[in-house]
C-alpha positions as CSV (number, residue, x, y, z in Angstrom):
1,A,0.0,0.0,0.1
2,A,1.2,3.5,-0.8
3,I,0.1,4.7,2.7
4,S,-1.6,3.0,5.4
5,N,-4.8,4.4,7.2
6,H,-3.0,4.7,10.6
7,R,-0.6,7.3,9.0
8,L,-3.6,9.5,8.0
9,V,-4.0,12.2,10.8
10,A,-6.6,14.6,9.4
11,M,-8.6,15.7,6.5
12,D,-10.8,18.7,5.8
13,G,-12.3,20.2,2.6
14,E,-8.8,21.5,1.4
15,T,-5.9,19.5,2.8
16,V,-4.9,16.0,3.9
17,S,-2.5,15.6,6.9
18,F,-0.4,12.4,7.4
19,R,2.5,11.1,9.4
20,W,5.8,10.4,7.8
21,R,9.4,9.5,9.0
22,D,12.2,11.9,8.2
23,Y,15.3,9.8,8.0
24,R,17.5,12.7,7.2
25,D,16.6,14.1,10.7
26,G,17.3,11.1,12.8
27,S,14.2,9.1,11.9
28,K,11.9,11.6,13.5
29,L,8.1,11.2,13.0
30,K,6.6,14.2,11.4
31,T,3.3,15.5,10.1
32,M,2.8,16.9,6.6
33,S,-0.3,18.6,5.3
34,L,-0.8,18.8,1.4
35,K,-3.7,20.1,-0.7
36,G,-6.0,17.2,-1.6
37,T,-5.1,17.3,-5.2
38,E,-1.3,17.1,-4.5
39,F,-1.9,14.3,-1.9
40,I,-3.8,12.2,-4.6
41,R,-1.1,13.0,-7.2
42,R,1.6,11.6,-5.0
43,F,-0.5,8.7,-4.0
44,L,-1.2,7.7,-7.6
45,L,2.6,7.6,-8.3
46,H,2.6,4.4,-6.2
47,V,-0.3,2.8,-8.2
48,L,0.9,0.4,-10.8
49,P,-0.6,0.1,-14.3
50,S,-2.9,-2.8,-15.0
51,G,-0.8,-6.0,-15.8
52,F,2.2,-4.8,-13.8
53,M,3.4,-6.6,-10.6
54,R,5.3,-5.1,-7.8
55,I,8.6,-6.9,-7.1
56,R,10.5,-6.7,-3.8
57,H,13.7,-8.5,-2.9
58,Y,14.0,-10.3,0.5
59,G,16.7,-12.2,2.1
60,L,20.0,-12.2,0.2
61,L,18.9,-9.7,-2.4
62,A,17.3,-7.2,0.1
63,N,19.1,-3.7,-0.2
64,R,20.2,-3.7,3.5
65,H,23.6,-5.4,3.8
66,R,23.4,-7.0,0.4
67,R,27.0,-6.6,-0.4
68,E,28.1,-8.1,2.8
69,K,25.6,-11.1,2.4
70,L,26.8,-11.9,-1.1
71,A,30.4,-11.7,-0.1
72,R,29.7,-14.2,2.6
73,C,27.9,-16.5,0.1
74,R,30.9,-16.4,-2.2
75,T,33.2,-17.2,0.8
76,L,31.0,-20.2,1.8
77,L,30.9,-21.4,-1.8
78,G,34.5,-21.0,-2.3
79,Q,34.0,-18.4,-5.1
80,D,36.3,-15.4,-6.0
81,E,35.0,-11.9,-6.0
82,P,34.0,-11.1,-9.6
83,P,36.3,-8.6,-11.2
84,A,35.2,-5.0,-11.0
85,R,33.8,-3.6,-14.2
86,S,35.4,-0.5,-15.6
87,P,32.8,2.3,-16.2
88,Q,31.7,2.6,-19.8
89,T,30.5,5.5,-21.8
90,T,26.9,5.3,-23.3
91,E,28.6,4.8,-26.8
92,Q,30.8,1.9,-25.5
93,M,27.8,0.1,-23.8
94,M,25.6,0.4,-27.0
95,E,28.5,-0.9,-29.1
96,R,28.8,-3.9,-26.8
97,L,25.1,-4.6,-26.6
98,T,24.3,-4.1,-30.3
99,G,27.6,-4.9,-31.9
100,R,27.5,-1.7,-34.0
101,S,29.3,1.5,-33.4
102,L,27.1,4.6,-32.9
103,S,29.8,6.6,-34.8
104,A,29.8,4.4,-37.9
105,C,27.7,5.6,-40.9
106,R,24.2,4.4,-40.7
107,H,24.0,3.7,-44.5
108,C,27.3,1.9,-45.4
109,G,28.6,1.0,-41.9
110,K,32.0,2.4,-42.8
111,G,33.7,5.5,-41.8
112,T,33.2,7.6,-38.7
113,L,30.5,10.2,-38.2
114,R,31.7,13.4,-36.6
115,I,29.4,16.1,-35.4
116,I,30.5,19.4,-37.1
117,Q,27.7,21.6,-36.1
118,T,24.5,21.3,-34.2
119,F,21.5,23.5,-34.9
120,P,19.1,24.5,-32.3
121,R,15.5,23.4,-32.5
122,Q,13.2,25.8,-34.1
123,R,9.5,26.0,-33.4
124,A,7.1,25.6,-36.3
125,P,5.6,28.9,-37.4
126,P,2.0,29.4,-36.1
127,Q,-0.7,28.6,-38.5
């Protein structure tokens, strides 16, 4: 659920007040009041479209302590730490995934495309 009923504090014709936990301020419990339309907008951000399913990771793949748990599993299984991947540029990643260079000519596949000039977008004239 996006928000449980016990967190709702008050509601009038204009605003909805609810409790939330501020983790940046020592996990203090605070109250926030929002206009009804803003509350509904934020609430609907948590509603999945039809056909989608929420996936949560528990156990070894849960976010909390995941790195330590996976390292412990590797130790118990006698596996080495996988080599660290060097960061890739978007162009390098696309070439690795597609097998084609983004800088190669789209028509003949040979040569290298270089940006010489970029033109700003222009709005269409009003009709």
